[in-house]
Backbone as JSON, one array per atom type, in Angstrom:
{
  "sequence": "MNYIYNTLPLKTNKRNSKETMKYARQCSITGEGMNEGYLVNEDTYVKYESDLIKLIRSWNVDEYNVLSDDFILNEAYNNEEYFWTAWEDESEHQYEEINGKLIEINQNV",
  "N": [[110.13, -99.77, 160.47], [108.78, -101.5, 158.12], [104.91, -102.29, 157.51], [102.66, -104.53, 156.35], [99.59, -104.33, 155.42], [96.53, -106.02, 155.25], [94.17, -105.45, 152.57], [91.74, -106.32, 152.43], [88.1, -107.03, 151.94], [86.5, -107.22, 155.01], [85.28, -109.69, 155.99], [82.87, -112.02, 158.16], [84.11, -114.49, 160.03], [83.58, -116.47, 161.98], [83.04, -119.34, 163.96], [81.37, -121.86, 163.2], [79.55, -120.14, 162.07], [78.1, -118.38, 159.15], [79.69, -117.12, 156.39], [79.9, -113.64, 155.12], [79.78, -111.17, 152.95], [78.88, -107.75, 151.83], [77.33, -105.98, 149.01], [76.96, -103.35, 146.98], [76.1, -103.28, 144.31], [75.84, -105.68, 141.51], [78.17, -107.21, 139.21], [77.14, -106.94, 135.61], [78.4, -108.18, 133.84], [80.09, -110.5, 134.76], [78.67, -111.21, 137.0], [79.26, -111.11, 139.9], [79.34, -109.74, 143.0], [80.04, -105.89, 143.38], [81.63, -102.82, 144.81], [82.63, -100.86, 143.63], [83.61, -99.76, 140.47], [82.6, -99.76, 136.82], [80.23, -98.04, 135.33], [78.02, -98.33, 133.26], [76.71, -96.78, 130.37], [74.22, -95.87, 131.89], [73.0, -98.29, 132.97], [74.37, -100.88, 133.19], [76.51, -102.58, 135.21], [79.68, -102.96, 135.32], [82.54, -104.6, 136.59], [85.42, -105.39, 136.06], [88.02, -103.94, 134.0], [89.13, -105.1, 131.96], [86.74, -106.46, 131.02], [84.91, -104.38, 130.41], [86.5, -103.31, 128.23], [85.98, -105.46, 126.53], [83.45, -105.49, 126.24], [82.72, -102.58, 125.19], [84.11, -103.0, 122.8], [82.21, -104.99, 121.75], [80.29, -103.52, 120.64], [81.1, -103.19, 118.17], [82.6, -100.53, 117.6], [85.12, -101.08, 116.53], [85.86, -102.26, 113.83], [88.03, -103.73, 112.47], [89.39, -104.35, 114.22], [91.92, -102.61, 114.89], [92.46, -100.61, 116.67], [93.72, -99.4, 119.59], [93.35, -100.87, 123.18], [93.7, -98.45, 124.93], [92.42, -96.07, 123.74], [89.93, -96.97, 122.53], [88.84, -96.75, 125.16], [89.37, -94.28, 126.0], [87.71, -93.07, 124.0], [85.31, -93.84, 124.3], [84.97, -92.74, 127.16], [85.01, -90.29, 127.01], [82.79, -89.81, 125.49], [80.63, -90.07, 126.95], [79.89, -92.9, 127.86], [80.63, -94.65, 129.58], [81.36, -94.3, 133.11], [83.93, -94.4, 135.92], [83.09, -95.3, 139.65], [82.56, -95.48, 142.83], [80.53, -97.16, 145.41], [79.98, -96.54, 148.44], [78.78, -95.77, 150.94], [77.01, -97.67, 153.28], [74.07, -97.62, 153.0], [73.5, -98.48, 150.61], [73.95, -100.88, 149.9], [73.02, -103.93, 148.11], [73.34, -106.29, 147.74], [74.26, -109.4, 149.05], [76.84, -111.88, 149.83], [76.86, -115.04, 150.88], [78.43, -117.27, 151.73], [80.13, -117.69, 149.45], [77.59, -117.12, 147.55], [75.8, -115.15, 145.78], [73.21, -112.91, 146.82], [70.25, -111.21, 146.46], [69.44, -108.74, 148.64], [66.46, -107.91, 151.14], [65.29, -104.97, 150.86], [63.04, -103.89, 151.85], [62.48, -104.91, 154.59]],
  "CA": [[109.9, -101.07, 159.97], [107.35, -101.38, 156.87], [103.67, -102.86, 157.82], [101.6, -104.64, 155.31], [97.97, -104.22, 155.84], [95.57, -106.52, 154.62], [93.33, -104.56, 152.33], [90.4, -107.45, 151.31], [87.18, -107.03, 152.65], [86.13, -107.93, 156.19], [84.09, -110.81, 156.17], [82.67, -112.52, 159.31], [84.64, -115.98, 160.2], [83.44, -117.35, 163.55], [83.13, -120.72, 164.16], [79.98, -122.22, 162.73], [78.69, -119.34, 161.25], [77.77, -117.71, 157.67], [80.78, -116.0, 155.75], [78.82, -112.82, 154.29], [80.07, -109.78, 152.35], [77.67, -106.99, 151.51], [77.92, -105.56, 148.03], [76.01, -102.29, 146.43], [76.11, -103.56, 142.9], [76.2, -106.96, 141.02], [78.07, -106.88, 137.85], [76.55, -107.44, 134.63], [79.09, -109.52, 132.84], [80.37, -111.92, 136.01], [77.44, -111.49, 138.21], [80.15, -110.68, 141.05], [79.26, -108.37, 143.83], [81.17, -105.18, 143.42], [81.55, -101.92, 145.42], [83.38, -100.14, 142.89], [83.64, -100.39, 139.18], [82.2, -98.97, 136.16], [78.5, -97.65, 135.07], [77.95, -97.98, 131.57], [75.06, -96.49, 129.69], [73.43, -95.97, 132.82], [72.17, -99.38, 133.45], [75.05, -101.55, 133.19], [77.67, -102.58, 135.87], [81.2, -103.73, 134.77], [83.77, -104.62, 137.61], [86.83, -105.67, 135.63], [88.43, -103.46, 133.04], [88.97, -106.21, 130.71], [85.26, -106.86, 130.43], [84.79, -103.32, 129.59], [86.53, -103.23, 126.85], [84.82, -106.63, 125.65], [82.01, -105.04, 126.29], [82.69, -101.6, 124.13], [84.16, -103.88, 121.33], [81.16, -106.04, 121.04], [79.24, -102.4, 120.1], [81.35, -102.87, 117.12], [83.58, -99.48, 117.1], [86.72, -101.25, 115.84], [85.5, -103.21, 112.97], [88.85, -104.48, 111.96], [90.49, -104.38, 115.73], [93.07, -101.75, 114.98], [92.2, -99.55, 118.01], [94.27, -100.05, 121.15], [92.09, -100.59, 123.95], [93.49, -97.22, 125.75], [92.12, -95.41, 122.44], [88.55, -97.08, 122.62], [88.53, -96.62, 126.27], [89.18, -93.05, 126.09], [86.65, -92.26, 123.1], [84.09, -94.66, 125.09], [84.61, -92.2, 128.3], [85.17, -88.96, 125.78], [81.64, -89.72, 124.95], [79.92, -90.29, 128.33], [79.39, -93.72, 127.45], [80.8, -94.95, 131.06], [82.23, -93.88, 134.11], [84.01, -95.39, 137.16], [82.41, -95.49, 140.61], [82.42, -96.44, 144.03], [79.57, -96.84, 146.21], [80.94, -96.52, 149.9], [77.39, -95.66, 151.66], [76.53, -98.99, 153.4], [72.55, -97.86, 152.9], [73.29, -98.79, 148.68], [74.31, -102.43, 149.95], [71.78, -104.41, 147.6], [73.47, -107.55, 147.57], [75.13, -109.89, 150.29], [77.31, -112.58, 149.32], [76.67, -115.93, 151.86], [79.5, -118.71, 151.32], [80.02, -117.88, 147.94], [76.42, -117.01, 146.52], [75.38, -113.78, 145.82], [71.69, -112.86, 146.79], [69.83, -109.67, 146.63], [68.94, -107.88, 149.81], [65.36, -107.08, 150.97], [65.73, -103.28, 151.12], [61.68, -103.64, 152.91], [62.62, -105.6, 155.82]],
  "C": [[108.56, -101.12, 159.13], [106.47, -102.5, 157.52], [103.64, -103.29, 156.62], [100.42, -105.19, 155.7], [97.26, -104.82, 155.02], [94.46, -106.04, 154.11], [91.88, -105.01, 151.78], [89.29, -107.04, 152.36], [87.09, -108.17, 153.77], [84.94, -108.94, 155.72], [83.91, -111.81, 157.92], [83.41, -114.04, 159.29], [84.67, -116.68, 161.23], [83.12, -118.5, 163.13], [81.15, -120.9, 163.97], [78.53, -121.04, 162.62], [79.2, -119.04, 159.87], [79.36, -117.09, 157.24], [79.99, -114.91, 155.18], [79.95, -111.72, 154.17], [78.87, -109.05, 151.68], [78.28, -106.31, 150.31], [76.99, -104.46, 147.47], [75.66, -102.78, 144.92], [76.42, -105.03, 142.47], [76.77, -106.52, 139.57], [77.65, -107.71, 136.82], [77.16, -108.55, 133.71], [79.45, -110.97, 134.04], [79.6, -112.37, 137.1], [78.0, -111.63, 139.65], [79.5, -109.68, 141.79], [80.21, -107.36, 143.45], [80.48, -103.81, 144.08], [81.91, -100.67, 144.59], [83.62, -100.79, 141.55], [82.91, -99.58, 138.1], [80.72, -98.89, 136.17], [78.38, -97.35, 133.47], [76.54, -97.91, 131.08], [73.98, -96.64, 130.78], [72.71, -97.06, 133.45], [73.02, -100.42, 133.47], [76.2, -101.59, 134.03], [78.51, -103.36, 135.43], [82.14, -103.52, 136.07], [85.04, -104.79, 137.12], [86.7, -104.68, 134.29], [88.58, -104.27, 131.75], [87.69, -106.44, 130.38], [84.72, -105.78, 130.06], [85.3, -103.22, 128.63], [86.43, -104.19, 125.91], [83.89, -106.31, 125.13], [81.79, -103.53, 125.08], [83.31, -102.34, 122.74], [83.01, -104.46, 120.67], [79.94, -104.72, 120.74], [79.77, -101.98, 118.84], [81.87, -101.35, 116.34], [84.94, -99.62, 116.47], [86.41, -102.6, 114.55], [86.87, -103.97, 112.5], [90.16, -104.53, 112.92], [91.46, -103.91, 115.7], [93.56, -100.91, 115.64], [92.91, -100.14, 119.28], [93.1, -99.77, 122.03], [92.11, -99.07, 124.94], [92.39, -96.21, 124.68], [90.49, -95.64, 122.51], [88.24, -96.62, 124.22], [88.55, -95.38, 126.48], [88.02, -92.38, 125.2], [85.21, -92.7, 123.89], [83.62, -93.29, 126.63], [84.32, -90.5, 127.68], [83.24, -88.5, 126.0], [80.8, -89.78, 125.75], [79.33, -91.72, 128.4], [79.56, -94.67, 129.02], [81.49, -94.13, 131.81], [82.99, -94.86, 135.19], [83.55, -94.48, 138.26], [82.94, -95.96, 141.67], [81.18, -96.32, 144.8], [80.11, -97.51, 147.59], [79.81, -96.48, 150.89], [76.88, -97.28, 151.99], [74.59, -98.99, 153.15], [72.64, -98.24, 151.01], [73.48, -100.01, 148.78], [72.74, -103.34, 149.29], [72.03, -105.8, 147.4], [74.4, -108.36, 148.81], [75.36, -111.37, 149.36], [77.47, -113.57, 150.52], [77.62, -117.16, 151.45], [79.1, -118.96, 149.96], [79.09, -117.53, 147.15], [76.05, -115.41, 147.0], [73.44, -113.99, 145.92], [71.08, -111.15, 146.96], [69.17, -109.51, 148.03], [67.55, -107.59, 150.15], [65.27, -105.91, 151.84], [64.16, -103.2, 152.13], [61.36, -104.28, 154.12], [62.5, -104.65, 156.96]]
}
């Protein structure tokens, strides 16, 4: 028998309580929380590959838009302009989403 497991992040869903999810980083493009994604030039966080491609293209690396997305991604990766990573340690959580709103967690509490 095959079982399908839900791999979505766990959220609290108790009656009369707030729905929350914690994230290590905030996407610089979408503003969404993220626990895995791309780090670009050591200061920009990007959650989705499609947004990473748009960002790299915005650097005018392909003036006539003739290069494939794969080529652009490979060139940028080989030039160490981005890499993919995951933040798994709870101590790295810097943001919390409560009822759909992302807020910064005060680490000094």
